[in-house]
C-alpha positions in Angstrom: -4.4 32.5 32.0 -7.4 30.4 32.7 -9.9 30.4 29.8 -12.7 31.4 32.2 -11.0 34.6 33.1 -10.3 35.4 29.4 -14.0 35.1 28.5 -15.1 37.1 31.6 -12.7 39.8 30.4 -14.3 39.8 27.0 -17.8 40.3 28.3 -16.8 42.9 30.9 -15.2 44.9 28.1 -18.3 44.6 25.9 -20.9 45.6 28.6 -19.0 47.9 31.0 -16.4 49.5 28.6 -13.8 51.7 30.2 -15.4 53.8 33.0 -15.3 57.5 31.9 -14.4 58.9 35.3 -12.0 56.2 36.6 -8.2 56.3 36.1 -7.1 53.8 33.5 -3.7 52.0 33.4 -3.0 53.4 30.0 -3.2 56.9 31.4 -0.5 56.1 34.0 1.7 54.7 31.2 1.1 57.9 29.2 2.2 60.0 32.2 5.4 58.0 32.5 6.1 58.3 28.8 5.6 62.0 29.0 8.0 62.2 31.9 10.6 60.2 30.0 10.2 62.5 27.0 10.9 65.6 29.2 14.0 64.0 30.7 15.3 63.0 27.3 14.8 66.6 26.0 16.1 68.3 29.1 19.4 66.4 29.1 19.7 66.3 25.3 20.1 62.5 25.2 20.5 60.7 21.9 16.9 60.3 20.6 17.4 57.0 18.9 19.1 55.3 21.8 17.1 56.9 24.6 13.8 56.1 22.8 14.7 52.5 22.4 15.9 52.0 26.0 12.8 53.8 27.2 10.4 51.5 25.3 12.2 48.3 26.2 12.7 49.2 29.8 9.2 50.4 30.6 7.4 47.7 28.6 9.4 44.9 30.2 9.1 46.5 33.6 5.4 46.8 33.4 5.0 43.2 32.1 7.1 42.0 35.1 5.0 44.1 37.5 1.8 42.7 36.1 3.1 39.2 36.4 3.9 39.8 40.1 0.4 41.2 40.8 -1.4 38.3 39.2 0.7 35.8 41.1 -0.2 37.3 44.5 -1.7 34.5 46.6 -5.5 34.8 47.0 -5.7 38.2 45.4 -4.0 37.5 42.0 -7.2 36.6 40.2 -8.7 40.0 41.0 -5.7 41.8 39.4 -5.7 39.3 36.5 -9.4 39.9 35.9 -9.1 43.7 36.0 -5.9 44.0 34.0 -7.3 41.6 31.4 -10.6 43.6 31.1 -8.9 47.0 31.2 -6.5 46.0 28.4 -9.3 45.5 25.9 -11.0 48.5 24.1 -13.7 47.0 22.0 -16.5 48.4 24.2 -15.0 51.8 24.3 -14.4 51.9 20.6 -18.1 51.1 20.0 -19.1 53.9 22.5 -16.9 56.5 20.9 -17.8 55.5 17.3 -21.5 55.6 18.2 -21.1 59.2 19.4 -19.8 60.2 15.9 -22.6 58.3 14.2 -25.3 59.9 16.4 -23.9 63.4 15.5 -24.0 62.5 11.8 -27.6 61.2 12.0 -28.5 64.5 13.7 -26.7 66.3 10.9 -24.6 68.0 13.5 -21.3 68.2 11.6 -19.4 70.4 14.1 -20.1 67.8 16.9 -19.2 64.9 14.6 -15.9 66.6 13.7 -15.2 67.1 17.4 -16.1 63.5 18.4 -14.0 62.1 15.5 -11.1 64.2 16.6 -10.9 62.1 19.8 -10.4 59.0 17.8 -8.0 60.1 15.0 -4.7 62.0 14.7 -5.8 63.7 11.5 -7.1 67.3 11.4 -10.9 67.1 11.5 -11.6 70.8 11.6 -12.9 71.3 8.0 -14.0 67.8 7.1 -17.3 67.4 5.2 -19.8 64.6 5.9 -18.2 62.2 3.5 -14.7 62.8 4.9 -16.0 62.3 8.4 -17.7 59.0 7.5 -14.6 57.8 5.7 -12.4 58.8 8.7 -14.7 57.0 11.1 -14.9 53.8 9.2 -11.1 53.8 8.8 -10.4 54.3 12.5 -13.1 51.7 13.5 -11.4 49.1 11.3 -7.9 49.9 12.3 -8.6 50.3 16.0 -10.6 47.1 16.1 -7.2 45.5 15.5 -5.1 47.8 17.7 -7.5 48.2 20.5 -9.1 44.7 20.6 -7.7 41.9 18.4 -4.0 42.5 19.1 -4.5 42.9 22.9 -6.8 39.9 23.0 -4.3 37.9 21.0 -1.6 38.5 23.6 -4.0 38.0 26.5 -5.1 34.7 25.0 -1.5 33.5 24.4 0.2 34.8 27.6 -2.2 36.4 30.0 -2.2 40.0 31.3 1.6 40.3 31.4 1.8 39.7 27.6 -1.2 42.0 27.0 0.4 44.9 28.9 3.7 44.4 27.2 1.9 45.0 24.0 -0.2 47.8 25.3 2.8 49.7 26.6 4.6 49.4 23.3 1.5 50.5 21.5 1.1 53.5 23.8 4.7 54.5 23.0 3.9 54.3 19.3 0.7 56.4 19.8 2.6 59.1 21.6 6.0 59.1 19.9 5.3 57.4 16.6 5.3 60.5 14.4 7.5 61.4 11.5 7.9 65.1 12.3 10.4 67.0 14.4 12.4 64.8 16.9 9.7 62.2 17.1 11.0 60.6 13.9 14.1 59.5 15.9 12.6 59.3 19.4 9.7 57.1 18.4 11.7 54.8 16.0 12.1 51.9 18.6 8.5 51.9 19.7 7.2 52.1 16.1 9.3 49.1 15.0 8.4 47.0 18.0 4.7 47.9 17.6 4.9 46.9 13.9 6.4 43.6 14.9 3.9 42.8 17.6 0.9 43.9 15.5 2.0 41.9 12.4 0.0 38.7 13.1 -3.0 40.4 14.7 -3.5 42.8 11.8 -3.6 39.9 9.3 -5.9 37.9 11.6 -8.2 40.9 11.8 -8.4 41.1 8.0 -9.2 37.4 7.8 -11.9 37.8 10.4 -13.4 40.6 8.3 -13.2 38.3 5.3 -15.1 35.6 7.3 -17.7 38.1 8.4 -18.2 39.2 4.8 -18.8 35.6 3.8 -21.4 35.2 6.5 -23.1 38.3 5.1 -22.9 37.1 1.5 -20.0 39.5 0.6 -17.2 37.4 -1.0 -13.9 39.2 -1.4 -10.5 38.0 -2.6 -7.8 37.7 0.1 -5.2 38.3 -2.6 -6.8 41.7 -3.3 -6.8 42.6 0.4 -3.1 41.7 0.6 -2.3 43.7 -2.6 -4.0 46.9 -1.4 -2.7 46.5 2.2 0.9 46.4 0.9 0.5 49.7 -0.8 0.1 51.5 2.5 3.1 53.0 4.3 2.3 51.1 7.5 3.0 47.3 7.3 -0.1 46.6 9.4 -2.7 49.4 9.3 -3.7 48.7 5.7 -4.8 45.1 6.3 -8.0 45.7 8.4 -8.8 48.9 6.4 -8.5 47.2 3.1 -10.5 44.2 4.2 -13.3 46.5 5.6 -13.3 48.6 2.5 -13.6 45.6 0.2 -16.3 43.9 2.3 -18.4 47.1 2.4 -17.7 47.8 -1.3 -16.6 51.4 -0.6 -13.5 53.6 -1.0 -11.3 54.4 2.0 -7.9 56.1 2.1 -7.0 59.0 -0.1 -5.9 62.5 1.1 -5.9 63.6 4.7 -4.3 66.4 6.8 -2.0 65.5 9.7 -0.3 68.3 11.8 -0.9 70.8 9.1 0.5 68.7 6.3 -1.5 67.0 3.6 -0.8 63.3 3.3 -1.9 61.3 0.3 -2.6 57.7 1.1 -3.4 54.9 -1.4 -7.1 54.4 -2.0 -8.5 51.1 -0.7 -11.5 49.1 -1.5 -13.8 50.0 -4.4 -12.4 53.3 -5.8 -14.9 56.2 -6.4 -17.7 54.6 -4.3 -17.7 57.1 -1.5 -19.1 55.9 1.9 -22.3 57.2 3.4 -23.8 57.2 6.9 -25.5 53.9 6.1 -22.0 52.4 5.6 -21.0 53.4 9.1 -24.0 51.4 10.4 -22.9 48.5 8.2 -19.4 48.8 9.5 -20.5 48.6 13.1 -22.7 45.5 12.3 -19.6 43.9 10.7 -17.5 44.6 13.8 -20.2 43.1 16.0 -20.2 40.0 13.9 -16.4 39.9 13.8 -16.3 40.1 17.6 -18.7 37.2 17.8 -16.6 35.1 15.4 -13.5 35.7 17.5 -15.3 34.6 20.7 -16.6 31.5 19.0 -13.2 30.5 17.5 -11.5 31.1 20.9 -14.2 29.0 22.6 -13.7 26.2 20.1 -9.9 26.3 20.6 -10.2 26.0 24.4 -12.8 23.2 23.9 -10.3 21.2 21.8 -7.6 21.8 24.3 -9.7 20.4 27.1 -10.7 17.3 25.0 -7.1 16.5 24.1 
């Protein structure tokens, strides 16, 4: 993909976000995944095998379809621009995170719980202010990787086709990647592929947070980030969260409720220093700075390529 289109996509995502009342490609992917799930359940197919075939078939099929669209003569650049922009979620993450922050600043905890519920899979019904703040910072850090860094990584390397290969697998993991009922088997293939594709981006995100911390005068140890990240059940989610917690000097992780079951996660960052609303504002500032660092590093890379 031409570098000019990559950077146009970046700024379209930042300033225009995902239109609230316009169908998004991920919605279409979600409908297809839901349809596949109904077929698998109705015909009582083998969950492991059917899940793996579904994720491989749909992700490769969508990547092929995207590649065909962007190679249409004269019109391909329009599809490339839209699909590159639509695959990034930094602007939308900011918008949704700001909604939770605004509700917290207005001391409207019921609204803050509701808005946070759109961003996380945990039960937000009875969260207190500290728990809402903690959940918001965790999801901002994790989704900066899942919704922006990882898609941008694949957009940068292979264009929209690679981006939508990743996005399709990520959507499978979001919809099927649970450990309860039949999802434990059905979502196994998607979860493993998502872990594989997010492996490098998650560590890049943690390093970008480290660089942002250095710019702000907060020096953390990368060894400590790695040590805390490896304590998490997920091979990738702990990296951005641990780095964010250590840069902000706060505690993340701990006990949460998912689908009626309490889950105790390792504590990350500076244990017993509970986050406040002010830390949400600091987190958002750190994310803005991290976005800027990624843009600058990408621009320098392309500059070096053109000079060679």
